C-alpha positions in Angstrom: 257.5 74.7 13.7 256.0 74.6 17.8 254.5 71.1 18.4 250.7 70.6 18.4 249.1 68.1 20.9 248.7 65.6 18.1 252.3 66.4 18.1 251.7 64.2 21.4 248.5 61.4 20.2 251.1 59.0 19.7 253.4 58.4 23.3 249.4 59.7 25.0 247.1 56.9 22.6 250.3 54.1 23.4 250.3 54.8 27.4 247.0 54.5 27.4 246.4 51.8 25.5 249.1 50.1 28.4 247.1 51.6 31.6 243.6 49.9 29.9 245.8 46.5 28.6 246.6 46.9 32.7 242.7 47.7 33.5 241.5 44.6 32.1 243.6 42.3 33.3 242.9 43.3 36.7 239.2 44.4 36.4 238.4 43.1 33.4 234.9 44.6 31.7 233.3 45.0 35.6 232.6 49.1 33.7 230.1 47.5 32.6 228.5 46.5 35.1 227.7 49.9 36.3 225.2 52.4 35.0 225.7 55.2 33.2 223.3 57.2 36.3 225.3 58.7 38.6 228.3 58.2 37.2 229.1 62.2 37.3 229.8 62.2 41.1 231.2 58.6 40.8 234.3 59.4 39.3 234.2 63.3 40.6 234.7 61.8 43.8 237.2 58.7 42.7 238.9 62.3 41.4 238.5 64.1 44.5 240.5 61.0 46.0 243.0 61.2 43.4 243.7 64.8 43.8 243.5 64.3 47.7 246.4 62.1 47.3 248.4 64.7 45.6 247.7 67.2 48.0 248.1 65.1 51.2 250.8 62.9 50.3 252.3 64.5 47.0 250.7 61.0 45.5 251.4 62.0 41.6 247.7 61.7 40.1 247.6 59.0 37.8 246.4 61.0 34.2 246.3 57.4 32.8 243.5 56.6 35.1 242.0 59.8 34.4 241.9 59.8 31.2 239.9 56.2 31.2 237.7 56.8 34.2 236.6 59.9 30.8 236.3 57.0 28.3 234.8 54.8 30.3 232.3 57.7 30.4 232.2 58.7 27.6 231.6 55.0 26.3 228.6 55.0 28.7 227.1 58.0 27.5 227.5 57.1 23.7 226.0 53.5 24.6 222.4 54.9 25.5 222.4 57.0 22.9 223.5 54.2 20.3 222.6 50.5 21.8 
């Protein structure tokens, strides 16, 4: 039987959890200090930086950091709807 994305979810969650633990240790809850307003452009700028590093220097895109930024945006939007 062919694998689906759901089959990769446990490993993905494990890697994301490790990334979030490292980020928490390094940054704490500083993500909470930024407002939801303008986050799309801030995140796009960060993603642009990741891809520029890939194009110009061959630095692999840090996909777990991309997911982490997406999670932060998602949480901020949920908190804005349901404080």
